[in-house]
N, C-alpha and C positions, 0 to 999 in steps of 0.2 A: 504494500500500500504506500503510495507516494504522498509525502507531506509537502513536497516542494517542487518547483519548476525552474527552468532556466530562461524563461522568457519574461519580458515586461509587457504590461497591458494597461491601457487607459480605461478599460471597461470596469465599472464598479464591481467590487468583489461580491460574490454571491454568499448567501447565508448557508450554513450546513443543511438547511431544509429544502433548498431549491432543487427541484426535480425529483424529490422524494414522494412516493405514493403511500408508504406506510412507515410510521415511526415506531420502532420497537425499543422498549426500555427495560433494562434490568431493574430490580427492586432494591435489594439490600445495597446500600452505599450510593444509590442513584436517586431513588425516590424517598427512601426513609432509612434511618438507622434505629433499630429497635422499633418502638411504637410511634416515634415522632418523625415528621417530615423534615427532610433536608431543606435548608433555606433556599428559596427561589424555585424549588423543583415543581411544586404543585401549580403555581401560576404559569410557569413556563410551559408545562405539558398541557395545561388547559388551553393556553393560547394556540399551541400547535394543533390541538384537536379541533379548533375552529375551521381548519383548512384541510386536514388529512386524517386518516385513520391512525389511531394510536393504540398499540397493544403492549402488553407487559409480559416479560419472560423471566421466570425465576427458577433457580436450581434448588431453592428451599422446598423440601418435600414434606415439611411438617404440617402444612395447611392445605385445605382444598382450594380450588379456584374460586369458589363462592366466598369462602372466608377471606381470601386475599382481596377480592373485589370489595367486600364490605369494609375492610380496613382502609383501602384506598379511597373509598367513598367518604369515609369518616374524616380522612385527611383533606377532602375537598375536591377530589377528582371525580369525574363522571365515568364510572366503570361498571360493566356487567361481567358476570362470571366468564362469558365467552371471550372477553377481551384479555383474559389471563391464560398464558401457556405455562404449564408447570412441568418440572422434570418427571414427576410420576406419569403425566400424560405421555411424554416421550418414551418413558420406560414401557408403557403398555403398547406403544407402537412396535417396539422391539419384541416384547414378550409374545404378542399375538402371532408372530411368525415363527415362534419357537416351540410352543406347546399347544395341545388340543384345546378347543373351546370348552369352558366349564371346568378346566383342570384345577387342582388344588395347589395353591401358592403359599409358601411360607413368607410372611411379611415381617420385615424388620424395619420399624418406623412408626409413624403416627397416623392420625386420622386422614391427613391429606393423601397418603399413599393407599390406605385401606379403601377410601372412597373410589379412587381411580381403578384399583384392582377389581372391585365389585362392579363398577360401571362397565368395565371391559368384559364382564361375564364370567370372571374366575371366582373360585371359592377361596376363602381366607383361612389360614391356620397360623398359629403361633408356635407350634410344636413340631420338631423334626420327627417325633415318633409317628406322626401321621403320614410319613413318606410322601412329602409334597413333590409335585412335578417340576417345581422351579423355586428359586429364592429371589425375592426382590427386596433390595435394601435402600433405605432413604433416611435422611436426618430427621430426628425429633429430639427435643431437649431431654426427654426421659429415657432415651435408649441407653441401656447399660449392659453390664456383663452378661446378664441372663439372656437377653435377646441376641447378643452377639454369639454367645455360646450355642444357641439353638441353630443359628445359621451355620456355624462351624460343624455341628453334628450332622446337619442335613447334607452338607457338601463334603463330608469326610472322604478323602481319596480312597479309602479301603471299604467304604460303606455302600449301601444301595443307591445313594444319591451322588456317587462319584462323578457322573457325567451329566447331571441335570443342569439346566441353564441357571446362571447367576447374573442378575441384572442390577446394577447400581444406578440410582437416579442421577448421581453426580459424585465427583471426587474432590470437591473443594476442600482444601486443607483447613481453611478458616472461614468464619462467618462473622460479619459485624453485627453487634448487638448494642443495646443502650449503654452497657457498662464498658464496652471495649471490643476487642477482637477475641473470639472464642474458637475452640476447635470445631471444625466442620465435618461433613460426612466422610471426607477423604481419610480422616484419622480413624473413623469407625470401620470403614472398608479395609483399611490397612490392617486393622486388628484381625479381621476374619481372614484376610489374605495370608497373614503370618501363620495362622492356625492350619489352613488347608492347602497352602502352596499353589494357589491358582488365582487368576485375576478375573474380575467380572467384565461383562459388557457394560458400557457406560452410555446412558441416554442423554444426560444433560450436558451443558457447556463444560469443556470446549468441544465436545463431540457434536456431530452434525444433526442427529435426529431431532433435537428440540428446535433447531432452526428450521428444519423441514416442516415440522408440525405448524410452526408460526407462518411460514411462507404460504402453505396451503390454506390455512384457516383464513388468513387475511387477503388472499389472492394478490400477494405482493410481487411486483415486478422490479421495483427499485427501492428496496427497504434500507433504512438507516438504523443501525443498532447502537444504542448507548449503553456503555458499561463502565464499571469502575475498576475492573481487574484485567490485567493484560493476559494472564495465563489461562483464564476461562472465557471471559466476555470477548475480548478483542481477538484472541486466537480462534475462538469458535466462530465468530462472525466472519473472519477472514477465510477460514476453512469452508464456510458455507457460501462464500461468494457475495456476502453482504458488505456494504460500506460500514466501516466501524468508527466509533467516536469514543474517546476516553474522556471522562469527566473526573476531575480531581477531588471529588467529595467523599470518596469511599476508601477502599483498601490501598490502591496504588497511587503514588504521588509523583512528584517531579523526578526523584532519584530513580524510580523504577522505569519511568518513561524514557529517560536518557539511556538506560541500559537495555532497553527492549530489543529482543532478537528480531530478526527479519520477519518471522511469521507472527509476531505479536505487536506490530506497529500499526497504530490507528491512522485513519485518514485525517481525523480532526482531533484536536486536544482543546478542551474547555476547562476554565476554572469552575464554572457552575452553569446551570442550564439556561440562565438568562442569555448566554452567548449563542444559543440555538438561533436566536432571532437577530443576531448582529452579523454584519458582513464579516466573512472569514478572510483574513488578509492573505495575499499571495506571498510565498517565501521566495525571495530572489537570491540566486546563487551567483557567485563570481565565476569567471570563465573557467577557472581551474577547480571549482567546486569546494574550495577550502574556506569560503566565507559565505555566511547566509545572513540576509537582512529581512526582517519582518517589521513593517512600519518603521519606527525609530530605533528598534533594537537590532544589534548586529553582533554576531559571534564568528570567530575564525579559529582554524586549526593551524598551529605552527609547530611542526615536529610532533612531540607528544603532548603539547599543551593546548587545551581548549581555552581560548581567551575571549573575554567580553570586550568588544570594541566599543560598543555603545549600549548602555543598559536601557535606553528609552525610558519608559515610565516604570521599568523594573517589574513588569507584570508578565502575563501569560505569553506575550509576543517574544520575550527573551527566551523562555523555555522552548517555544516553537522553533526559534532560530537555532538554538543549541542542538535540539533533536535533529534538525536538518543536517547540520554539519557532522555530527557524530554518526548518524545513520548512513549518511552518504559516503563517509570515509571507508566503510567496510571493515573497520577495525573494532576489536573487542574493547569494551569500556574499561576493563581492568588494565589495559595498556596505555590509558590516557590520564593526564592530570586535568581534573575538572574543577573549576572554581566552586567553592562551597555555596556561593550565592545561588547557584543553579539548582541545588537540590536540598538545601536546608529547609527546616519547617517553614511552610508558607510559600515555598518556591512555586512560581507559576501564578501566585496571587499578589504578593507584595515583595519582590526581590530587591535586595540592596545592590548598589553599584560598585561596592568595594569589597575586597577580601583577598585571601591568599589561595593559591592553587593547592588542591589536595587530591589524592587518588580516591576515586569512588570504590 
């Protein structure tokens, strides 16, 4: 995904929403953190919904689409259950092709996963003793050792379930909640993996099935996906052929953006969702590609040093310019000296113009 160009233009810059027919947004870290809305998210998404279809995609398997829609509505968004695509729904897309209709499924997770398993026509069990035809695993705050052990018993390599399908809704290592960053479903999946020595099929981000469900449901031909994580949201959207946008209100911040691998680089980087409706500036590169300028901010690469030439207003444009230089260099971030101003707390929102070079 290119963040920059080598040409100049007198044409007014387009907003990230120009040409988009469906806007898709992650939830945790984009719309809310815990029960509370992230500043500017609700009003920005409501404004977008005046002109195009807005849908929501979440890897969090602990709640049903109806409960997610209710929460979003309470925050001030106009959302129906069908506007929400969940990782359990994507998991059912996978599972339907793997086992017989009406088969018994061991569920490790909460109500959001149980609801989708039953809607798909499968029967639910919580015990490996019932000899399930498959195991489906998703996050819920109350998942503990006992449920993980049942999955391990059902999938035991020397038992009757050695070859049955195992589908995970997602493998996010962390999840943002009101009190901070907590372990996600990936840690729970890893526990079962350690016990049984095999890996599950994954339905949620960064895998493609959840994006395919969204594309089909909303009949999207040119979707824009907003996420706060490079390794799930941006990687997944890129894999699915969707335009990706990183917003710095959740897990990943400036430091992670600067270090993003080629497959995790977004087309757009925003400080918050108000910038959905603002012109997105073109990044201008020098002839040799070693200097990038975005509005009044300019960054260059000299040897191993990433240097701030002009900080501009010290905001998001400086980060965009730095990403363009580093990504375009084809060099690993650990081999470069990067000014701390580019990735310190608040980078991309209110960057300072002075400081020393340090290695990221």
